[in-house]
C-alpha positions in Angstrom: -14.7 6.4 2.5 -15.6 8.2 -0.5 -16.2 4.8 -2.8 -18.1 1.6 -2.8 -16.7 -1.5 -4.4 -19.2 -4.1 -5.2 -18.2 -7.5 -6.7 -20.5 -9.7 -8.6 -19.5 -13.7 -7.6 -20.9 -17.0 -8.1 -20.7 -19.9 -5.9 -18.1 -22.6 -7.0 -18.5 -26.1 -6.6 -15.8 -27.7 -9.1 -12.4 -27.0 -7.8 -8.7 -28.1 -8.7 -6.4 -27.1 -11.5 -8.6 -28.5 -14.5 -11.7 -26.6 -13.3 -9.8 -23.6 -12.8 -8.3 -23.7 -16.3 -11.9 -24.3 -17.8 -13.1 -21.4 -15.6 -11.0 -18.8 -16.9 -10.8 -20.0 -20.4 -14.6 -20.9 -21.1 -16.3 -18.6 -18.7 -13.9 -15.7 -18.5 -14.0 -15.9 -14.9 -11.3 -16.5 -12.0 -11.5 -18.6 -9.1 -11.5 -16.9 -5.8 -12.0 -17.8 -2.0 -13.4 -15.9 0.9 -12.0 -17.0 4.3 -12.0 -15.5 8.3 -14.8 -14.1 10.7 -15.0 -17.5 12.4 -16.9 -18.9 9.3 -16.1 -21.3 6.8 -14.3 -20.5 3.6 -16.2 -20.1 0.7 -15.0 -20.8 -3.0 -16.5 -18.5 -5.6 -15.6 -17.0 -9.0 -16.0 -13.7 -10.3 -15.6 -12.1 -13.7 -12.0 -11.3 -14.5 -12.4 -8.1 -16.4 -14.4 -6.6 -13.8 -11.8 -7.4 -11.2 -9.3 -6.2 -13.6 -10.9 -3.2 -14.3 -11.3 -2.3 -10.5 -7.5 -3.0 -9.7 -6.9 0.0 -12.0 -8.2 2.2 -8.9 -5.6 2.4 -6.3 -8.6 2.7 -3.7 -9.7 -0.7 -4.3 -6.8 -2.1 -2.6 -7.6 -0.1 0.8 -11.3 -0.5 0.9 -13.7 -2.8 2.6 -15.2 -4.6 -0.6 -18.6 -5.9 -0.8 -18.8 -9.4 -2.4 -22.7 -10.3 -3.6 -22.8 -13.9 -4.2 -26.4 -14.4 -5.5 -27.8 -11.6 -3.0 -25.7 -12.9 -0.4 -23.2 -10.0 0.8 -20.1 -10.3 2.2 -17.7 -7.5 3.6 -14.0 -8.2 2.9 -10.9 -6.7 2.3 -8.6 -8.1 -0.6 -5.9 -10.2 0.9 -3.9 -11.7 -2.0 -4.1 -11.6 -5.9 -2.3 -13.9 -7.9 -1.4 -13.3 -11.6 -0.1 -15.0 -14.5 3.7 -14.9 -14.7 4.1 -13.1 -18.1 0.5 -12.7 -19.4 -1.6 -10.2 -18.0 -3.9 -12.2 -16.6 -5.2 -12.5 -12.8 -5.5 -16.1 -11.9 -7.1 -16.2 -8.2 -8.1 -13.7 -5.5 -8.5 -14.1 -2.0 -10.6 -12.0 0.3 -10.9 -11.8 4.2 -14.2 -11.4 5.9 -14.1 -8.2 8.3 -16.8 -7.2 11.0 -17.0 -3.7 12.7 -15.8 -4.8 15.7 -12.8 -6.5 15.2 -9.2 -4.7 14.0 -8.3 -5.2 10.5 -4.5 -4.9 8.9 -4.4 -3.3 5.4 -1.6 -1.8 3.3 -2.6 1.8 2.6 -0.8 4.2 0.2 1.1 7.3 0.7 0.4 10.1 -1.1 2.9 12.7 -1.1 1.8 16.5 -1.9 3.5 20.1 -2.0 6.8 18.1 -3.5 7.6 20.8 -5.8 6.9 23.6 -3.9 8.6 22.6 -0.8 11.3 25.4 -0.1 13.9 22.7 0.1 13.0 21.7 -3.3 12.0 24.9 -5.3 14.6 27.4 -3.6 17.5 25.1 -2.7 17.5 22.4 -5.2 16.9 19.6 -3.4 15.2 16.3 -4.5 12.9 14.1 -2.8 13.7 10.8 -1.9 10.9 8.2 -1.1 11.6 5.1 1.1 8.1 3.9 1.1 5.0 4.5 -0.9 2.9 2.5 1.3 2.1 1.7 5.2 0.5 -1.2 7.0 -2.2 0.2 9.3 -4.5 -1.5 11.7 -8.0 -0.1 12.7 -11.2 -0.8 12.6 -12.9 -1.4 8.9 -15.3 1.7 9.3 -11.9 3.9 10.1 -10.0 2.2 7.2 -8.6 5.4 5.3 -8.1 5.4 1.2 -4.5 7.0 1.6 -2.6 8.9 4.2 -1.4 12.2 3.0 2.2 13.3 3.6 2.4 17.1 3.2 6.1 18.0 2.2 5.4 21.8 2.2 7.8 22.5 5.3 10.1 19.6 5.1 13.7 21.2 5.4 16.9 20.3 3.5 18.2 16.9 4.7 15.0 16.2 7.1 13.7 12.7 7.3 10.1 12.3 7.8 9.5 9.0 9.9 6.4 6.7 10.1 6.1 8.4 13.8 5.7 11.9 12.0 2.6 10.7 9.8 -0.7 12.4 10.5 -3.3 9.5 10.9 -7.1 9.5 11.1 -8.6 9.0 14.4 -8.8 5.2 15.4 -5.7 4.3 12.9 -2.2 3.1 14.1 0.7 1.9 12.1 1.4 -1.5 12.6 5.4 -1.3 12.7 5.1 1.1 15.4 3.4 -1.3 17.8 6.5 -3.2 17.6 8.9 -0.3 19.3 11.0 2.6 18.4 13.6 0.4 16.5 10.8 0.0 14.0 10.1 3.7 13.2 11.2 3.7 9.6 12.3 6.6 7.5 9.2 7.3 4.9 10.8 10.2 2.9 13.5 12.9 3.0 14.8 15.7 0.8 18.7 15.9 0.4 21.0 17.8 -2.0 21.6 15.7 -5.1 25.0 14.0 -5.3 27.7 15.9 -7.2 26.6 19.6 -6.3 29.2 22.1 -5.5 27.9 21.9 -1.8 28.0 18.1 -1.7 31.8 18.5 -3.4 32.7 21.0 -1.0 31.7 18.5 1.8 33.8 15.6 0.9 36.6 18.0 0.1 36.4 18.9 3.7 36.1 15.6 4.9 39.2 14.7 3.0 41.3 17.5 4.3 40.6 16.5 7.8 41.7 13.2 7.0 44.8 14.2 6.0 45.7 16.5 8.6 44.9 13.6 11.2 47.5 11.5 9.3 50.6 13.9 9.6 49.8 14.1 13.5 
C-alpha cells in the first residue's frame, strides 16, 4: 500500500444528540466510534474538515488507517460514514479495529484501463458497459489492495468479464465468489451501441425468422 493515513482523534465523554450538535457546531468536530477486535468500543471525536479532505482521496476507503488518540494508535478501516441529508456535512463515522492475523472485508474500487484503445472499441465502434465499480474482497490487512485493475485491451466484442476473471493480488479473494458459482456476477462488457446497422440487421433477421415460423 502506497499511502499512510493518520487521523487525529480525541476522547469523547459527552454523548447524545445534544452533545453531538455542540461538537459539530462549536468545535468543528464530528463524533465517531472505534469498535471490534475483541475490545470495548471507544467514543472519539475527529476534525470534520480533516476527514472531509481525506475522503477526497479514493484510497482512503480501501486502506488500513491509523487513528491517533492522544498518542495511542489504533489500526482501523472505515466501516460507515453518515452525512447530512442535504448539506455537505459529515455527521458520524464508524471505524472497525483490524489486526494482521484476522481477515477483513473491504470494498475495493475497480480501475478500468485501456478502454479507449481496446480493438472492440477503437476499431469496431463498441462501447464499454460497467456493471460494477467496486468489489468486496476478503484478505488480511497487510494484503489489502488500494484498487483492482481491469485491463480491457484484449476484451472482444460482446465479451463479458465476470468476477472470476479478475486478476487478484496474492492473499486476496472476492467475497461473492465464496458463496458459489451463482454469484459470479458480470463486471464489465463491450457491446455494439443500440441502433447501429449491425444491430438493426440482427433484429431484422430475427423478425424474418419469426414470420416464417408463423406461416408454417
